[in-house]
C-alpha positions in Angstrom: -2.0 -5.7 1.0 -4.0 -8.6 2.5 -2.0 -8.3 5.7 -2.9 -4.6 6.3 -6.4 -4.4 4.8 -7.6 -8.0 5.2 -8.3 -8.4 1.5 -7.9 -12.2 0.9 -7.0 -12.0 -2.8 -5.8 -8.6 -3.7 -4.6 -9.8 -7.2 -8.3 -10.2 -8.0 -9.2 -6.6 -7.4 -9.8 -4.3 -10.4 -6.7 -2.3 -11.4 -8.1 1.0 -10.1 -9.0 -0.4 -6.7 -5.7 -2.2 -6.4 -3.7 1.0 -7.1 -5.8 3.0 -4.6 -5.2 0.4 -1.9 -1.5 0.3 -2.7 -1.3 4.1 -2.5 -3.0 3.9 0.9 -0.4 1.4 2.1 2.4 3.7 0.9 0.8 6.6 2.7 0.6 4.6 5.9 4.2 3.5 5.6 5.4 7.1 5.0 3.6 8.1 8.2 5.3 5.3 10.1 2.1 3.6 10.9 3.1 0.2 9.6 6.1 -0.3 11.8 8.7 0.6 9.0 9.2 3.7 7.0 9.3 3.3 3.3 12.6 4.6 1.8 12.3 7.4 -0.7 12.8 6.3 -4.3 12.3 8.1 -7.6 8.9 6.5 -7.9 7.4 7.7 -4.6 9.2 11.1 -4.2 
């Protein structure tokens, strides 16, 4: 997360913000914008 959004300590974010940022990274990965496509699992299907 800190690599893509330049957030120095993502573990210090409130839970709601952390989940939102994680979902944004998943979306970017699904669109192929991070250099690697995320494989489909039962959690992100």
